[in-house]
N, C-alpha and C positions, 0 to 999 in steps of 0.2 A: 822464448822463440829464438830459432838458431839464426845465427848469423854465415853460417859454410855457406859457400860458393860451391853451386852444383859444377862438379866436372865438366858435366856434358854443354853447360853453358861457352864454354871458350871453345868448344868445337861450332858455333852456331855462329854461321856468315851472318858480318852484315847486309841486307839486301838491300842494291842500289839499283833504281829504275830511270835506265836511260832513257826517259821520255819526260816531255812536259805535258803530256794529255793528263787533267786531273781522272779523266774517268780511268784510266790505268791505275792507276794511284790508288782511287776508291775500291775500285776489285781488288787489290791483293790485302788492302787494311781491312774490309768487310773478311776477309778470309782467315782475320787475324797475324796479317804479317808487316812487321813494322817497317815502312821504307823509307829509304833516303833518297831522296833526287838529284841525278848528276847530270846535266845535259852541256856539252861541252860549247864553249863561248862560239867556237868557229861552224856553222852549221854543217851538217854532213852532205854530203853529195850521194843524193838519194837517186840518179839516173841510172839510167839501163839500156842496154844496147836492144836492139828490136826484138833480137833474138831472143834474149834470156826473157823479155816477156812471153813467150810463146808459153812457156810454163810457168803458170800465176804463184803456183805454189812454189818454186823454184825461188821465184824471184822477190817472194815474201820473205823468205829464207834468208836470201842474200842481202836484203837491206835489213832485217833485222842484226843480220851479223854485223853489218857496216856500224847500226845505229851504237850496239852494246860494246863493238871494238874500239870506236871512238871512245864512250866513255871510260874505258880502261885506259885507255892511253891518257886521259886527263885525270884519272886517279892515280896512278903512276905518277904525272909531274905533281902532284901535292907529295908527295914522300911519306906517305901516310901507310903506317904497318899495320899488319892485321889481316883477317881471312872476307874476302867480300866474294858476294854470288850477284851478279851486274847482269840483268836483265835489257834488253833489246827486244823491241816488236813492231812491226809491220800489219797492217790491215789492208786489205784488197777486196775489190767488191768488184766480180765478173761475171758478165753474161756474155753467153754465146761469142767465148775467147775473148772479149774486149773489156780491157781491164780500165773500171769508174775509179780515178784519184779524186783528191779534193777539186772542189771546181776551181777553174781561173776568176769565174766572175757571174755576177747575175745569169746570163744568160748560157754559160755552160751547165750550171746549176740545172737550169730548165729541161734542158734536154736530157740531164741524165735522167729524171724522174719520171720527165716524158716515157721513155727509153725502157727504165724500168718498171712502166704502170702495168699493170695487168699481168707481170711475167715472172719467172722464179729465175734469182741469178743465185751466186756462190759467193760467201763472207770467207775471204781466208785469209786467218794472222797467223805470220811467221813468229816463232816465239825464240829468240838464240841467249843462252844463259852458260855467264863465262864465270867460272872458280877461279878467283885470284889468290893467293896466299903471299902478303910480301913481308919479309922479313926485315928486321932493323937493320941488317945490311944491304947487300945490293941482291940477295937473295929473292927471285920470284919464281911460282909455280903457277903455269897458268894451262888451262883447260875448258874447251867448252862444247856444248852440245846444241844443235838446232833443231826446230822439229815445225811442223806446221798444222793447222786445224783449220776445218771447214764445217760449214754451216748452211742450209738453204733457205733463203728466204723470196716467198711469194708477196709480191705488192697487188693490193686492190687495185681495180680500174679507175684510174684518178682524173679529173676533167683539167683541164687548164685554170679554172677558180680555184680549183682545192690546192693545184701545185704553186699559184701564186700563193695564196691563203698562206700555205708551208711556211717560201719562202721571206713571208715579211715577219715571221717568228724568229729570224736571225740565226738559225742554230745548224746550217747548212754548209756553212764555209770552211769549216777546218774538217770536216766529215769525207770521208770518201764515201761516193756515192750521192754525195749530198745530202743524206738523211742520218739522224741519231735514233739508234730503235730504241734507247733508253730515256729519251725526251717526248716531243711532240710528234716525231717520226715513227711512232707507234702506232698512231691511228691511220698512218697509210701501207699498215702491213696486215696481211690477211693471214697469213701464217708463217710458222718458221719450223725448220729441222734439226736437232743438232743443239750445239753448246749456245744458252744467249750469250754468256761471257765472251766466247768467239767475235758473235757478231759486233758487240760493244767496242773490242779491241784487245783483250788479252785473256786465253784460257787458261785461268785460273784453277780451274779444277784440274784439268789434267797438270799442270805443272806441279801442283801441289803432290798429284799422286806418285807423280815421277820422283819430285823431290821434297818429301815431306819434312825436312831439314830448316827449309826456308821458312819456316813457323814460328812466329816469336816464341 
């Protein structure tokens, strides 16, 4: 058995996910990507101006850039040398130009599900990939690219009892639009068009098509 190191291994970046979302980490790992999670101790400011929300895809991209950029700063603060691919992502649910974020409380979650009931909405995930090379000294090379991917989801007609029963399952409160299609929320969905991983929170297939070097 050879102990020689493959020279291409040195060119593979360490993949860093700027998100505490277990769903995004799982999507990457299932696709064969070894992932390190790095979330800055200070929360990222996710506020946007009203004008920025007028184009949801651009808003999702901007938030993804904020998250990835904050993780890059946290990584630089460690003084670690090496090549890193830092991934930031943000998912938005949009219906009739209204952005549905994470519900603030139970009543907000009920409102969202009532408004999504029987209708088609868009799920947009912005992704920002920052390639970072840190030398042994102070040498730093940085570049990034950001894109957004969208899928369409159509809900079944939901009764108030069905909405209350779903909310009892407890998976609504950290999800944009107050539902999780990869969980019990799949029973709310009549159909979807586009990539399922975009709806879950990270369009991994597109990401790896554009950046195959991220695979382990």
